[in-house]
MILUM-573090 format. One line per field, with one value per atom (N, C-alpha, C, O): atom name; residue in one letter; z, x, y. Coordinates in pm, 1 decimal, padded with zeros to 6 digits. Last residue first. Layout:
<nodes>
a <- (CA, ...) $
r <- (a, ...) $
Z <- (Z, ...) $
X <- (X, ...) $
Y <- (Y, ...) $
</nodes>
This chain:
<nodes>
a <- (N, CA, C, O, N, CA, C, O, N, CA, C, O, N, CA, C, O, N, CA, C, O, N, CA, C, O, N, CA, C, O, N, CA, C, O, N, CA, C, O, N, CA, C, O, N, CA, C, O, N, CA, C, O, N, CA, C, O, N, CA, C, O, N, CA, C, O, N, CA, C, O, N, CA, C, O, N, CA, C, O, N, CA, C, O, N, CA, C, O, N, CA, C, O, N, CA, C, O, N, CA, C, O, N, CA, C, O, N, CA, C, O, N, CA, C, O, N, CA, C, O, N, CA, C, O, N, CA, C, O, N, CA, C, O, N, CA, C, O, N, CA, C, O, N, CA, C, O, N, CA, C, O, N, CA, C, O, N, CA, C, O, N, CA, C, O, N, CA, C, O, N, CA, C, O, N, CA, C, O, N, CA, C, O, N, CA, C, O, N, CA, C, O, N, CA, C, O, N, CA, C, O, N, CA, C, O, N, CA, C, O, N, CA, C, O, N, CA, C, O, N, CA, C, O, N, CA, C, O, N, CA, C, O, N, CA, C, O, N, CA, C, O, N, CA, C, O, N, CA, C, O, N, CA, C, O, N, CA, C, O, N, CA, C, O, N, CA, C, O, N, CA, C, O, N, CA, C, O, N, CA, C, O, N, CA, C, O, N, CA, C, O, N, CA, C, O, N, CA, C, O, N, CA, C, O, N, CA, C, O, N, CA, C, O, N, CA, C, O, N, CA, C, O, N, CA, C, O, N, CA, C, O, N, CA, C, O, N, CA, C, O, N, CA, C, O, N, CA, C, O, N, CA, C, O, N, CA, C, O, N, CA, C, O, N, CA, C, O, N, CA, C, O, N, CA, C, O, N, CA, C, O, N, CA, C, O, N, CA, C, O, N, CA, C, O, N, CA, C, O, N, CA, C, O, N, CA, C, O, N, CA, C, O, N, CA, C, O, N, CA, C, O, N, CA, C, O, N, CA, C, O, N, CA, C, O, N, CA, C, O, N, CA, C, O, N, CA, C, O, N, CA, C, O, N, CA, C, O, N, CA, C, O, N, CA, C, O, N, CA, C, O, N, CA, C, O, N, CA, C, O, N, CA, C, O) $
r <- (x, x, x, x, x, x, x, x, x, x, x, x, x, x, x, x, x, x, x, x, x, x, x, x, x, x, x, x, x, x, x, x, x, x, x, x, x, x, x, x, x, x, x, x, x, x, x, x, x, x, x, x, x, x, x, x, x, x, x, x, x, x, x, x, x, x, x, x, x, x, x, x, x, x, x, x, x, x, x, x, x, x, x, x, x, x, x, x, x, x, x, x, x, x, x, x, x, x, x, x, x, x, x, x, x, x, x, x, x, x, x, x, x, x, x, x, x, x, x, x, x, x, x, x, x, x, x, x, x, x, x, x, x, x, x, x, x, x, x, x, x, x, x, x, x, x, x, x, x, x, x, x, x, x, x, x, x, x, x, x, x, x, x, x, x, x, x, x, x, x, x, x, x, x, x, x, x, x, x, x, x, x, x, x, x, x, x, x, x, x, x, x, x, x, x, x, x, x, x, x, x, x, x, x, x, x, x, x, x, x, x, x, x, x, x, x, x, x, x, x, x, x, x, x, x, x, x, x, x, x, x, x, x, x, x, x, x, x, x, x, x, x, x, x, x, x, x, x, x, x, x, x, x, x, x, x, x, x, x, x, x, x, x, x, x, x, x, x, x, x, x, x, x, x, x, x, x, x, x, x, x, x, x, x, x, x, x, x, x, x, x, x, x, x, x, x, x, x, x, x, x, x, x, x, x, x, x, x, x, x, x, x, x, x, x, x, x, x, x, x, x, x, x, x, x, x, x, x, x, x, x, x, x, x, x, x, x, x, x, x, x, x, x, x, x, x, x, x, x, x, x, x, x, x, x, x, x, x, x, x, x, x, x, x, x, x, x, x, x, x, x, x, x, x, x, x, x, x, x, x, x, x, x, x, x, x, x, x, x, x, x, x, x, x, x, x, x, x, x, x, x, x, x, x, x, x, x, x, x, x, x, x, x, x, x, x, x, x, x, x, x, x, x, x, x, x, x, x, x, x, x, x) $
Z <- (10532.6, 10582.3, 10523.9, 10541.5, 10697.1, 10611.5, 10660.3, 10776.8, 10759.0, 10801.4, 10711.8, 10603.7, 10693.2, 10654.6, 10702.4, 10676.4, 10801.4, 10645.5, 10626.3, 10544.0, 11011.4, 11045.7, 10842.7, 10806.8, 11049.8, 10901.3, 10971.9, 11000.5, 11370.7, 11234.4, 11152.1, 11196.5, 11497.0, 11465.7, 11344.2, 11232.7, 11477.6, 11465.0, 11440.3, 11392.6, 11489.6, 11617.2, 11614.2, 11700.7, 11225.2, 11290.8, 11435.3, 11484.5, 11227.2, 11174.1, 11218.0, 11234.8, 11417.9, 11401.1, 11360.3, 11430.8, 11256.7, 11405.1, 11442.0, 11482.3, 11047.0, 11041.1, 11172.8, 11174.6, 11146.4, 11054.7, 11110.9, 11177.6, 11265.3, 11347.9, 11301.2, 11366.9, 11042.1, 11150.4, 11232.7, 11260.4, 10885.1, 10875.8, 10946.0, 10914.5, 11089.8, 11056.1, 10984.4, 11013.5, 11103.5, 11204.4, 11156.9, 11194.9, 10796.1, 10868.4, 10989.5, 10992.9, 10606.6, 10779.3, 10835.7, 10958.0, 10435.9, 10461.1, 10586.7, 10657.6, 10311.0, 10327.9, 10427.7, 10484.6, 10265.7, 10372.3, 10401.1, 10502.7, 10059.0, 10164.2, 10314.3, 10421.2, 09878.3, 09932.0, 10049.7, 10109.0, 09801.8, 09856.4, 09921.0, 09998.5, 09755.5, 09894.3, 09923.6, 10039.5, 09485.7, 09619.3, 09744.6, 09841.6, 09388.0, 09376.3, 09510.4, 09613.0, 09359.1, 09387.0, 09461.7, 09582.8, 09148.1, 09324.2, 09375.6, 09486.7, 08961.2, 09058.8, 09178.9, 09273.3, 08868.5, 08925.6, 09004.7, 09091.8, 08839.5, 08921.4, 09012.5, 09124.0, 08567.9, 08675.3, 08842.4, 08946.6, 08439.2, 08443.3, 08572.0, 08677.3, 08427.1, 08446.4, 08491.2, 08558.6, 08291.4, 08404.6, 08482.4, 08603.4, 08014.3, 08105.1, 08269.5, 08359.0, 07891.2, 07947.3, 08072.6, 08178.3, 07925.0, 07998.7, 08024.3, 08137.6, 07831.8, 07788.1, 07884.4, 07929.9, 07909.7, 07837.1, 07820.3, 07781.1, 08306.0, 08190.7, 08090.3, 08112.0, 08395.3, 08383.5, 08265.4, 08170.7, 08363.6, 08419.8, 08432.7, 08463.1, 08244.2, 08396.0, 08473.4, 08592.3, 07976.2, 08066.6, 08212.7, 08281.1, 08003.9, 07915.3, 08007.9, 08118.3, 07891.7, 08019.6, 07968.1, 07865.0, 07729.7, 07764.0, 07864.5, 07915.5, 07572.7, 07494.3, 07576.8, 07531.2, 07751.9, 07727.1, 07645.0, 07665.5, 07690.5, 07822.4, 07776.0, 07773.0, 07510.5, 07483.7, 07586.3, 07577.7, 07699.3, 07643.0, 07581.3, 07608.9, 08000.4, 07963.4, 07828.5, 07840.2, 08193.1, 08129.6, 08002.9, 07921.7, 08530.5, 08391.1, 08336.1, 08386.6, 08631.8, 08646.0, 08492.2, 08407.9, 08890.7, 08763.7, 08804.8, 08916.6, 09141.3, 08968.9, 08817.0, 08707.1, 09313.8, 09271.4, 09137.2, 09061.6, 09538.8, 09451.0, 09388.2, 09414.1, 09816.4, 09793.6, 09668.8, 09679.5, 09908.0, 09898.7, 09835.4, 09768.4, 09898.7, 10015.0, 10023.4, 10127.9, 09721.9, 09842.8, 09943.6, 10058.5, 09523.4, 09589.5, 09732.4, 09817.1, 09425.9, 09505.9, 09574.0, 09682.6, 09350.2, 09479.1, 09549.4, 09671.2, 09103.1, 09203.5, 09403.8, 09520.6, 08972.5, 09029.7, 09129.8, 09233.7, 08937.3, 08959.9, 09028.4, 09145.6, 08722.4, 08909.7, 08996.4, 09114.4, 08527.0, 08599.1, 08758.1, 08873.9, 08488.8, 08464.4, 08554.4, 08626.8, 08423.5, 08504.0, 08537.7, 08627.7, 08228.2, 08288.9, 08438.6, 08532.0, 08019.6, 08069.1, 08173.6, 08196.2, 07980.6, 08018.7, 08075.3, 08148.0, 07902.4, 08026.5, 08059.7, 08156.8, 07548.0, 07722.0, 07802.5, 07815.5, 07295.6, 07354.5, 07502.3, 07578.6, 07241.2, 07168.8, 07213.0, 07202.5, 07476.1, 07341.4, 07306.3, 07356.9, 07742.7, 07600.7, 07482.5, 07382.8, 08000.6, 07874.6, 07779.0, 07739.6, 08321.7, 08200.9, 08091.6, 08135.4, 08482.3, 08452.1, 08256.4, 08150.7, 08821.8, 08676.7, 08626.0, 08675.5, 09016.0, 08949.6, 08835.3, 08784.7, 09366.5, 09266.5, 09133.6, 09167.0, 09693.9, 09607.2, 09413.0, 09361.8, 10001.5, 09884.5, 09836.5, 09893.8, 10244.0, 10212.5, 10057.5, 10013.2, 10311.5, 10384.7, 10290.9, 10212.2, 10255.7, 10323.8, 10370.2, 10432.3, 10203.5, 10118.6, 10161.0, 10139.8, 10380.1, 10342.3, 10288.2, 10323.3, 10485.7, 10539.8, 10461.4, 10469.7, 10249.2, 10284.1, 10371.2, 10353.0, 10089.2, 10100.5, 10172.5, 10168.0, 09968.3, 10002.3, 09965.1, 09878.4) $
X <- (06371.0, 06237.5, 06249.6, 06164.4, 06514.9, 06551.4, 06430.1, 06398.2, 06396.3, 06406.5, 06442.9, 06394.5, 06333.8, 06485.4, 06482.8, 06590.0, 06101.6, 06060.7, 06209.0, 06200.9, 06194.1, 06146.7, 06109.8, 06103.8, 06497.2, 06353.9, 06289.0, 06383.3, 06600.6, 06597.2, 06490.2, 06381.2, 06617.9, 06584.1, 06582.1, 06565.5, 06923.9, 06780.1, 06761.5, 06842.0, 07174.6, 07130.6, 06948.5, 06874.3, 07243.5, 07306.1, 07289.2, 07364.0, 07117.7, 07058.0, 07158.2, 07111.0, 07241.6, 07115.7, 07086.5, 07039.6, 07476.6, 07484.1, 07376.8, 07367.5, 07443.6, 07443.0, 07495.5, 07541.2, 07370.7, 07249.5, 07298.0, 07240.1, 07563.3, 07488.1, 07351.2, 07261.1, 07746.6, 07789.3, 07663.9, 07656.5, 07588.8, 07580.2, 07653.6, 07630.2, 07604.0, 07464.3, 07480.4, 07386.3, 07884.6, 07824.2, 07692.1, 07691.8, 08090.8, 07947.8, 07886.4, 07856.3, 08226.1, 08248.7, 08162.2, 08162.5, 08118.8, 08145.6, 08193.8, 08197.5, 08046.4, 07929.7, 07998.6, 07917.2, 08338.2, 08269.8, 08155.3, 08161.8, 08405.6, 08493.1, 08375.3, 08344.2, 08186.6, 08179.9, 08307.0, 08305.7, 08299.4, 08207.1, 08131.4, 08036.3, 08590.9, 08526.1, 08389.3, 08348.0, 08525.0, 08579.2, 08583.5, 08578.9, 08386.4, 08273.4, 08378.4, 08331.2, 08560.5, 08444.8, 08397.4, 08375.8, 08768.0, 08732.5, 08693.6, 08719.2, 08578.4, 08646.9, 08683.4, 08662.5, 08572.3, 08452.7, 08459.4, 08380.2, 08787.5, 08768.2, 08606.0, 08555.3, 08818.0, 08907.6, 08862.4, 08907.0, 08647.4, 08633.8, 08704.2, 08641.1, 08717.2, 08601.1, 08549.3, 08447.2, 08917.7, 08949.3, 08845.2, 08863.2, 08858.9, 08907.5, 08928.7, 08952.2, 08714.7, 08607.0, 08721.3, 08683.1, 08985.7, 08837.5, 08744.8, 08707.3, 09250.4, 09099.8, 09023.6, 08996.4, 09529.3, 09472.4, 09333.4, 09268.8, 09594.8, 09530.5, 09448.3, 09337.3, 09936.8, 09751.9, 09724.5, 09797.6, 10207.1, 10132.2, 09977.1, 09903.6, 10354.7, 10324.2, 10272.3, 10283.0, 10297.4, 10432.6, 10444.6, 10530.2, 09989.5, 10095.0, 10226.2, 10226.1, 09856.7, 09911.0, 09973.9, 10031.9, 09816.8, 09724.5, 09717.6, 09612.3, 10016.0, 09976.6, 09825.0, 09753.8, 10062.7, 10201.1, 10114.7, 10164.1, 09909.2, 09837.6, 09961.4, 09939.5, 09706.4, 09827.4, 09827.4, 09758.8, 09466.0, 09519.3, 09638.1, 09646.4, 09327.1, 09429.0, 09562.4, 09684.8, 09057.7, 09167.4, 09210.4, 09124.0, 08885.0, 08987.9, 09090.3, 09201.8, 08604.6, 08740.4, 08758.7, 08694.0, 08346.2, 08367.6, 08516.7, 08561.8, 08263.4, 08260.8, 08263.9, 08211.0, 08516.5, 08390.5, 08387.5, 08468.4, 08599.8, 08611.9, 08493.2, 08377.1, 08655.6, 08566.1, 08599.1, 08626.8, 08867.5, 08870.1, 08734.4, 08697.6, 08962.4, 08823.1, 08825.4, 08791.8, 09078.2, 09169.9, 09097.9, 09138.6, 08923.4, 09020.9, 09075.6, 09105.0, 08908.5, 08810.7, 08833.2, 08776.1, 09164.3, 09132.0, 09026.4, 09024.2, 09206.7, 09257.3, 09207.6, 09221.3, 08959.9, 08960.6, 09026.9, 08976.5, 09084.8, 08961.2, 08940.8, 08903.2, 09318.5, 09311.0, 09204.0, 09221.3, 09234.4, 09294.9, 09291.5, 09259.2, 09078.5, 09008.9, 09098.9, 09038.8, 09327.5, 09194.2, 09161.8, 09229.5, 09430.6, 09475.5, 09451.5, 09503.5, 09269.9, 09301.0, 09406.3, 09469.5, 09244.3, 09138.4, 09151.8, 09075.4, 09407.9, 09503.6, 09407.3, 09433.2, 09514.3, 09462.0, 09528.5, 09650.4, 09569.5, 09390.3, 09447.2, 09390.6, 09743.0, 09618.8, 09529.4, 09414.4, 10028.2, 09951.7, 09822.0, 09817.6, 10076.4, 10163.6, 10125.7, 10179.5, 09863.3, 09921.6, 09977.7, 09953.8, 09657.7, 09705.7, 09855.2, 09919.9, 09370.6, 09568.5, 09571.3, 09516.5, 09256.6, 09307.3, 09424.3, 09537.0, 09015.9, 09130.1, 09123.0, 09028.0, 08993.9, 08901.8, 09069.4, 09186.8, 08874.6, 08940.7, 08868.4, 08756.6, 08845.1, 08760.6, 08893.4, 08992.6, 08874.7, 08932.3, 08842.9, 08778.0, 08820.9, 08755.0, 08830.1, 08820.0, 09174.8, 09070.8, 08993.7, 09046.1, 09453.3, 09312.3, 09249.3, 09162.9, 09655.3, 09618.1, 09519.7, 09468.4, 09578.4, 09586.8, 09571.4, 09486.7, 09603.2, 09454.1, 09473.1, 09416.0, 09868.7, 09734.0, 09671.7, 09678.3, 10241.7, 10095.8, 09962.3, 09954.7) $
Y <- (06686.6, 06601.0, 06484.6, 06397.5, 06942.3, 06865.8, 06751.5, 06727.9, 07268.3, 07172.6, 07070.8, 07104.0, 07493.5, 07507.2, 07346.4, 07291.9, 07593.6, 07570.8, 07476.8, 07385.7, 07712.7, 07616.2, 07512.8, 07395.2, 07907.1, 07869.9, 07760.0, 07686.3, 07926.0, 07856.8, 07868.0, 07831.9, 08267.5, 08130.1, 08054.3, 08103.6, 08482.8, 08477.8, 08289.7, 08209.7, 08488.5, 08471.9, 08437.2, 08390.7, 08583.8, 08503.9, 08433.6, 08349.1, 08825.5, 08707.0, 08562.3, 08449.8, 09025.2, 08953.8, 08832.6, 08743.2, 09000.8, 08957.1, 08894.1, 08778.1, 09177.6, 09019.3, 08927.6, 08813.3, 09399.6, 09317.5, 09167.7, 09082.0, 09481.7, 09447.0, 09378.3, 09326.2, 09511.9, 09446.0, 09372.7, 09253.0, 09674.3, 09580.5, 09499.3, 09382.6, 09914.6, 09884.3, 09742.1, 09668.3, 09980.9, 09972.8, 09872.9, 09755.8, 09865.2, 09952.3, 09848.9, 09729.6, 09671.7, 09744.6, 09805.6, 09791.9, 09712.5, 09586.4, 09575.0, 09474.5, 09968.4, 09885.1, 09736.2, 09663.5, 10050.9, 10082.0, 09980.1, 09911.0, 09881.0, 09827.2, 09915.3, 09862.8, 09956.6, 09836.0, 09778.6, 09670.7, 10228.0, 10171.9, 10058.9, 10068.5, 10137.6, 10230.7, 10231.7, 10235.3, 10046.8, 09978.9, 10030.1, 09954.6, 10240.1, 10086.8, 10029.6, 09980.7, 10458.5, 10452.1, 10324.3, 10318.7, 10297.8, 10320.8, 10342.2, 10295.7, 10273.1, 10177.1, 10166.5, 10090.2, 10515.8, 10443.6, 10333.7, 10298.0, 10605.4, 10645.9, 10587.3, 10599.3, 10437.9, 10437.6, 10509.8, 10461.7, 10590.2, 10447.7, 10437.4, 10428.8, 10847.9, 10784.5, 10686.0, 10672.1, 10806.5, 10872.5, 10853.0, 10839.6, 10752.2, 10620.5, 10672.1, 10590.8, 10919.1, 10863.2, 10757.8, 10707.4, 11116.1, 11181.1, 11019.7, 10989.5, 11073.5, 11041.9, 11044.1, 10933.0, 11101.7, 11233.3, 11184.6, 11281.8, 11100.6, 11078.6, 11123.8, 11172.3, 11254.0, 11292.2, 11164.4, 11135.4, 11239.9, 11093.1, 11094.5, 11000.6, 11384.3, 11413.7, 11300.3, 11270.3, 11279.7, 11325.0, 11321.9, 11265.9, 11136.5, 11229.9, 11236.0, 11181.5, 10862.3, 10914.7, 11008.2, 10974.3, 10646.2, 10682.9, 10800.6, 10838.7, 10514.3, 10644.0, 10728.8, 10818.2, 10304.1, 10386.3, 10517.1, 10628.0, 10128.7, 10220.5, 10365.5, 10486.6, 09945.0, 10055.6, 10157.1, 10259.0, 09914.5, 09896.7, 10005.8, 10125.5, 09854.6, 10012.4, 09953.0, 09947.2, 09747.2, 09670.7, 09800.9, 09833.9, 09730.5, 09811.1, 09791.3, 09804.4, 09647.3, 09660.1, 09764.7, 09826.8, 09507.9, 09616.0, 09652.8, 09677.6, 09389.8, 09351.5, 09464.4, 09481.2, 09329.6, 09434.5, 09365.4, 09311.6, 09067.3, 09131.0, 09225.0, 09193.1, 08985.7, 09056.4, 09129.6, 09249.0, 08689.8, 08836.7, 08905.1, 08808.7, 08456.1, 08480.1, 08616.8, 08672.5, 08368.8, 08439.7, 08458.5, 08475.5, 08256.2, 08172.5, 08178.5, 08094.2, 08519.6, 08505.3, 08380.0, 08369.0, 08603.1, 08710.2, 08607.9, 08590.5, 08426.1, 08418.4, 08508.7, 08472.1, 08591.6, 08426.4, 08397.6, 08355.0, 08810.1, 08731.8, 08651.7, 08650.5, 08687.4, 08789.8, 08819.0, 08849.6, 08627.7, 08501.8, 08616.2, 08589.8, 08866.2, 08783.4, 08633.1, 08553.8, 09001.2, 09064.0, 08931.1, 08881.2, 08870.0, 08892.6, 08889.3, 08828.3, 08932.0, 08772.7, 08784.0, 08680.9, 09184.4, 09116.3, 08965.8, 08902.4, 09364.6, 09290.5, 09206.7, 09135.6, 09454.0, 09475.4, 09439.9, 09451.3, 09447.9, 09376.6, 09396.7, 09318.5, 09600.5, 09661.3, 09602.2, 09644.9, 09647.1, 09538.8, 09634.4, 09746.5, 09659.0, 09768.6, 09734.6, 09782.8, 09719.1, 09683.4, 09762.6, 09876.7, 09679.1, 09783.0, 09678.3, 09583.1, 09667.2, 09610.6, 09688.4, 09719.7, 09634.5, 09746.2, 09711.2, 09712.9, 09616.2, 09497.1, 09624.5, 09684.3, 09580.8, 09699.0, 09632.9, 09616.6, 09410.9, 09397.7, 09504.4, 09499.5, 09377.7, 09449.7, 09466.0, 09511.0, 09142.2, 09253.4, 09278.6, 09183.9, 08879.5, 08980.0, 09077.0, 08982.8, 08775.8, 08747.7, 08889.5, 08982.0, 08900.4, 08927.6, 08892.4, 08977.4, 08799.0, 08947.2, 08963.6, 09069.8, 08554.8, 08716.8, 08813.5, 08902.5, 08439.8, 08462.4, 08589.9, 08697.4, 08592.0, 08433.7, 08491.0, 08613.9, 08564.2, 08686.8, 08548.5, 08461.4) $
</nodes>
């Protein structure tokens, strides 16, 4: 996988780990990789330490705070993906690209 799969896409990061320290280092590495592949990585992320204890036998989350954090990541991905592709954003970028050069930005 490379630029074709990630460039311009919005990414949300969620990591699980069996140990008590979670997946913070893995998430930080994935954030760097996502940015290198020109993806838009949202600021929020979730690391789930001892993931084997966080879900019941049917796969439901036991911890309501964790569930809230996971949903927040999902909402941010959806919100930024919408903004990234909305007609208003595209129209704004087209107008910005067509705008006259700022006369104060000329090299002196």
